[in-house]
ROPA-102520 format. One record per atom (N, C-alpha, C): x, y, z; atom name; residue in one letter; residue number from 1. Coordinates in Angstrom, 3 decimals, padded with zeros to 6 digits. Last residue first. Example, Ala and Ser with C-alpha at 12.3 -4.5 7.8 and 13.67 -1.06 7.14 Angstrom:
residues 2
rec x->012.850 y->-002.250 z->007.080 site->N code->s pos->2
rec x->013.670 y->-001.060 z->007.140 site->CA code->s pos->2
rec x->012.900 y->000.030 z->007.870 site->C code->s pos->2
rec x->013.190 y->-005.690 z->007.800 site->N code->a pos->1
rec x->012.300 y->-004.500 z->007.800 site->CA code->a pos->1
rec x->013.200 y->-003.300 z->007.800 site->C code->a pos->1
END
This chain:
residues 56
rec x->-019.984 y->040.147 z->-015.342 site->N code->s pos->56
rec x->-019.837 y->041.437 z->-016.035 site->CA code->s pos->56
rec x->-018.932 y->041.339 z->-017.234 site->C code->s pos->56
rec x->-019.722 y->037.747 z->-014.109 site->N code->k pos->55
rec x->-020.850 y->037.918 z->-015.006 site->CA code->k pos->55
rec x->-020.689 y->039.169 z->-015.860 site->C code->k pos->55
rec x->-017.580 y->038.106 z->-012.386 site->N code->q pos->54
rec x->-017.404 y->037.196 z->-013.521 site->CA code->q pos->54
rec x->-018.523 y->037.363 z->-014.542 site->C code->q pos->54
rec x->-018.633 y->039.755 z->-010.441 site->N code->n pos->53
rec x->-017.569 y->040.281 z->-011.294 site->CA code->n pos->53
rec x->-017.368 y->039.410 z->-012.524 site->C code->n pos->53
rec x->-020.439 y->038.037 z->-009.201 site->N code->n pos->52
rec x->-020.934 y->039.226 z->-009.875 site->CA code->n pos->52
rec x->-019.889 y->039.794 z->-010.825 site->C code->n pos->52
rec x->-018.636 y->036.203 z->-008.090 site->N code->r pos->51
rec x->-019.609 y->035.762 z->-009.108 site->CA code->r pos->51
rec x->-020.131 y->036.938 z->-009.891 site->C code->r pos->51
rec x->-017.316 y->037.869 z->-006.257 site->N code->r pos->50
rec x->-016.551 y->037.229 z->-007.331 site->CA code->r pos->50
rec x->-017.482 y->036.774 z->-008.449 site->C code->r pos->50
rec x->-019.430 y->038.513 z->-004.524 site->N code->e pos->49
rec x->-018.751 y->039.567 z->-005.290 site->CA code->e pos->49
rec x->-017.989 y->038.985 z->-006.469 site->C code->e pos->49
rec x->-019.964 y->035.969 z->-003.473 site->N code->a pos->48
rec x->-020.992 y->036.676 z->-004.237 site->CA code->a pos->48
rec x->-020.369 y->037.777 z->-005.090 site->C code->a pos->48
rec x->-017.543 y->035.506 z->-002.128 site->N code->i pos->47
rec x->-017.960 y->034.612 z->-003.210 site->CA code->i pos->47
rec x->-018.992 y->035.303 z->-004.097 site->C code->i pos->47
rec x->-017.642 y->037.545 z->-000.209 site->N code->l pos->46
rec x->-016.568 y->037.522 z->-001.202 site->CA code->l pos->46
rec x->-016.912 y->036.626 z->-002.388 site->C code->l pos->46
rec x->-019.875 y->036.749 z->001.283 site->N code->r pos->45
rec x->-019.884 y->038.033 z->000.589 site->CA code->r pos->45
rec x->-018.831 y->038.051 z->-000.511 site->C code->r pos->45
rec x->-018.987 y->034.346 z->002.345 site->N code->h pos->44
rec x->-020.123 y->034.336 z->001.423 site->CA code->h pos->44
rec x->-020.195 y->035.637 z->000.628 site->C code->h pos->44
rec x->-016.876 y->035.310 z->003.986 site->N code->h pos->43
rec x->-016.616 y->034.335 z->002.928 site->CA code->h pos->43
rec x->-017.740 y->034.358 z->001.889 site->C code->h pos->43
rec x->-018.264 y->036.940 z->005.784 site->N code->t pos->42
rec x->-017.242 y->037.507 z->004.909 site->CA code->t pos->42
rec x->-016.984 y->036.591 z->003.721 site->C code->t pos->42
rec x->-019.859 y->035.008 z->007.045 site->N code->k pos->41
rec x->-020.467 y->036.154 z->006.356 site->CA code->k pos->41
rec x->-019.492 y->036.748 z->005.353 site->C code->k pos->41
rec x->-017.862 y->033.375 z->008.157 site->N code->r pos->40
rec x->-018.762 y->032.846 z->007.123 site->CA code->r pos->40
rec x->-019.425 y->033.965 z->006.339 site->C code->r pos->40
rec x->-016.777 y->035.146 z->010.034 site->N code->s pos->39
rec x->-015.931 y->034.598 z->008.969 site->CA code->s pos->39
rec x->-016.783 y->034.062 z->007.828 site->C code->s pos->39
rec x->-018.944 y->035.511 z->011.733 site->N code->e pos->38
rec x->-018.415 y->036.647 z->010.976 site->CA code->e pos->38
rec x->-017.553 y->036.170 z->009.801 site->C code->e pos->38
rec x->-019.187 y->032.872 z->012.749 site->N code->r pos->37
rec x->-020.301 y->033.520 z->012.053 site->CA code->r pos->37
rec x->-019.801 y->034.677 z->011.183 site->C code->r pos->37
rec x->-016.719 y->032.558 z->014.000 site->N code->v pos->36
rec x->-017.103 y->031.675 z->012.894 site->CA code->v pos->36
rec x->-018.206 y->032.330 z->012.076 site->C code->v pos->36
rec x->-016.897 y->034.472 z->016.003 site->N code->q pos->35
rec x->-015.858 y->034.591 z->014.981 site->CA code->q pos->35
rec x->-016.197 y->033.735 z->013.767 site->C code->q pos->35
rec x->-018.972 y->033.394 z->017.495 site->N code->l pos->34
rec x->-019.172 y->034.688 z->016.836 site->CA code->l pos->34
rec x->-018.120 y->034.915 z->015.753 site->C code->l pos->34
rec x->-017.851 y->031.046 z->018.515 site->N code->t pos->33
rec x->-018.920 y->030.952 z->017.517 site->CA code->t pos->33
rec x->-019.174 y->032.284 z->016.810 site->C code->t pos->33
rec x->-014.499 y->030.391 z->018.824 site->N code->d pos->32
rec x->-015.533 y->031.332 z->019.237 site->CA code->d pos->32
rec x->-016.609 y->031.362 z->018.155 site->C code->d pos->32
rec x->-013.098 y->027.282 z->019.432 site->N code->v pos->31
rec x->-013.505 y->028.256 z->018.426 site->CA code->v pos->31
rec x->-014.638 y->029.101 z->018.984 site->C code->v pos->31
rec x->-010.375 y->025.460 z->020.297 site->N code->h pos->30
rec x->-011.538 y->026.135 z->020.855 site->CA code->h pos->30
rec x->-011.874 y->027.294 z->019.932 site->C code->h pos->30
rec x->-008.907 y->022.382 z->019.736 site->N code->f pos->29
rec x->-009.155 y->023.702 z->019.181 site->CA code->f pos->29
rec x->-010.433 y->024.247 z->019.800 site->C code->f pos->29
rec x->-006.282 y->020.341 z->021.000 site->N code->e pos->28
rec x->-007.690 y->020.716 z->020.958 site->CA code->e pos->28
rec x->-007.797 y->022.110 z->020.387 site->C code->e pos->28
rec x->-004.032 y->017.560 z->020.573 site->N code->r pos->27
rec x->-004.334 y->018.994 z->020.621 site->CA code->r pos->27
rec x->-005.844 y->019.191 z->020.532 site->C code->r pos->27
rec x->-003.931 y->014.866 z->020.903 site->N code->s pos->26
rec x->-002.670 y->015.597 z->021.047 site->CA code->s pos->26
rec x->-002.880 y->017.104 z->021.082 site->C code->s pos->26
rec x->-006.317 y->013.166 z->022.927 site->N code->a pos->25
rec x->-006.006 y->013.931 z->021.720 site->CA code->a pos->25
rec x->-004.729 y->014.738 z->021.947 site->C code->a pos->25
rec x->-005.508 y->010.140 z->024.608 site->N code->e pos->24
rec x->-005.889 y->011.552 z->024.644 site->CA code->e pos->24
rec x->-005.511 y->012.221 z->023.332 site->C code->e pos->24
rec x->-006.967 y->006.899 z->024.468 site->N code->r pos->23
rec x->-005.863 y->007.794 z->024.124 site->CA code->r pos->23
rec x->-006.383 y->009.224 z->024.238 site->C code->r pos->23
rec x->-009.237 y->005.552 z->024.984 site->N code->e pos->22
rec x->-007.980 y->004.835 z->025.215 site->CA code->e pos->22
rec x->-006.755 y->005.724 z->025.007 site->C code->e pos->22
rec x->-011.731 y->006.467 z->024.345 site->N code->g pos->21
rec x->-011.145 y->006.914 z->025.600 site->CA code->g pos->21
rec x->-009.842 y->006.226 z->025.942 site->C code->g pos->21
rec x->-012.784 y->005.988 z->021.901 site->N code->r pos->20
rec x->-013.032 y->004.959 z->022.909 site->CA code->r pos->20
rec x->-012.449 y->005.345 z->024.274 site->C code->r pos->20
rec x->-011.769 y->008.194 z->020.530 site->N code->l pos->19
rec x->-013.215 y->008.077 z->020.730 site->CA code->l pos->19
rec x->-013.568 y->007.049 z->021.800 site->C code->l pos->19
rec x->-009.051 y->007.517 z->020.493 site->N code->i pos->18
rec x->-009.494 y->008.727 z->021.202 site->CA code->i pos->18
rec x->-010.983 y->008.624 z->021.508 site->C code->i pos->18
rec x->-009.130 y->005.263 z->018.871 site->N code->e pos->17
rec x->-008.640 y->005.145 z->020.242 site->CA code->e pos->17
rec x->-009.086 y->006.330 z->021.082 site->C code->e pos->17
rec x->-010.001 y->006.439 z->016.470 site->N code->n pos->16
rec x->-010.851 y->005.461 z->017.143 site->CA code->n pos->16
rec x->-010.425 y->005.266 z->018.598 site->C code->n pos->16
rec x->-007.752 y->008.010 z->015.895 site->N code->m pos->15
rec x->-009.044 y->008.644 z->016.130 site->CA code->m pos->15
rec x->-009.972 y->007.690 z->016.882 site->C code->m pos->15
rec x->-005.848 y->006.022 z->015.437 site->N code->q pos->14
rec x->-005.680 y->006.935 z->016.564 site->CA code->q pos->14
rec x->-007.003 y->007.611 z->016.913 site->C code->q pos->14
rec x->-006.912 y->004.917 z->013.086 site->N code->r pos->13
rec x->-006.756 y->004.086 z->014.292 site->CA code->r pos->13
rec x->-006.634 y->004.969 z->015.536 site->C code->r pos->13
rec x->-006.671 y->007.127 z->011.389 site->N code->v pos->12
rec x->-007.997 y->006.594 z->011.699 site->CA code->v pos->12
rec x->-007.943 y->005.730 z->012.957 site->C code->v pos->12
rec x->-003.889 y->007.330 z->011.262 site->N code->s pos->11
rec x->-004.657 y->008.431 z->011.812 site->CA code->s pos->11
rec x->-006.058 y->007.971 z->012.202 site->C code->s pos->11
rec x->-003.337 y->004.954 z->009.962 site->N code->e pos->10
rec x->-002.814 y->005.154 z->011.321 site->CA code->e pos->10
rec x->-003.577 y->006.275 z->012.017 site->C code->e pos->10
rec x->-004.518 y->005.516 z->007.494 site->N code->m pos->9
rec x->-005.075 y->004.457 z->008.333 site->CA code->m pos->9
rec x->-004.575 y->004.558 z->009.771 site->C code->m pos->9
rec x->-002.794 y->007.552 z->006.592 site->N code->l pos->8
rec x->-004.221 y->007.820 z->006.783 site->CA code->l pos->8
rec x->-004.844 y->006.785 z->007.710 site->C code->l pos->8
rec x->-000.406 y->006.171 z->006.360 site->N code->e pos->7
rec x->-000.502 y->007.277 z->007.312 site->CA code->e pos->7
rec x->-001.963 y->007.611 z->007.615 site->C code->e pos->7
rec x->-001.139 y->004.377 z->004.317 site->N code->e pos->6
rec x->-000.709 y->003.861 z->005.622 site->CA code->e pos->6
rec x->-000.818 y->004.941 z->006.694 site->C code->e pos->6
rec x->-001.638 y->006.164 z->002.221 site->N code->f pos->5
rec x->-002.726 y->005.347 z->002.752 site->CA code->f pos->5
rec x->-002.377 y->004.804 z->004.133 site->C code->f pos->5
rec x->000.968 y->007.204 z->001.807 site->N code->f pos->4
rec x->-000.145 y->008.087 z->002.173 site->CA code->f pos->4
rec x->-001.272 y->007.287 z->002.829 site->C code->f pos->4
rec x->002.356 y->004.947 z->000.985 site->N code->q pos->3
rec x->002.735 y->005.611 z->002.244 site->CA code->q pos->3
rec x->001.599 y->006.501 z->002.737 site->C code->q pos->3
rec x->000.286 y->002.339 z->-000.394 site->N code->s pos->2
rec x->001.047 y->003.580 z->-000.480 site->CA code->s pos->2
rec x->001.331 y->004.149 z->000.910 site->C code->s pos->2
rec x->000.839 y->-001.190 z->000.000 site->N code->m pos->1
rec x->000.000 y->000.000 z->000.000 site->CA code->m pos->1
rec x->000.878 y->001.244 z->000.000 site->C code->m pos->1
END
């Protein structure tokens, strides 16, 4: 099997261990929901602007 596939499968095994409580996650991410909301608004606005510019 390819090196990429082997690394992917190892990652899946680790994920399953974390879900079963057999291993701790190596890192955690805490995201502020207001930041996510603002980021999405900006992203959607930029996409809409790009589409409008392509139509012109």
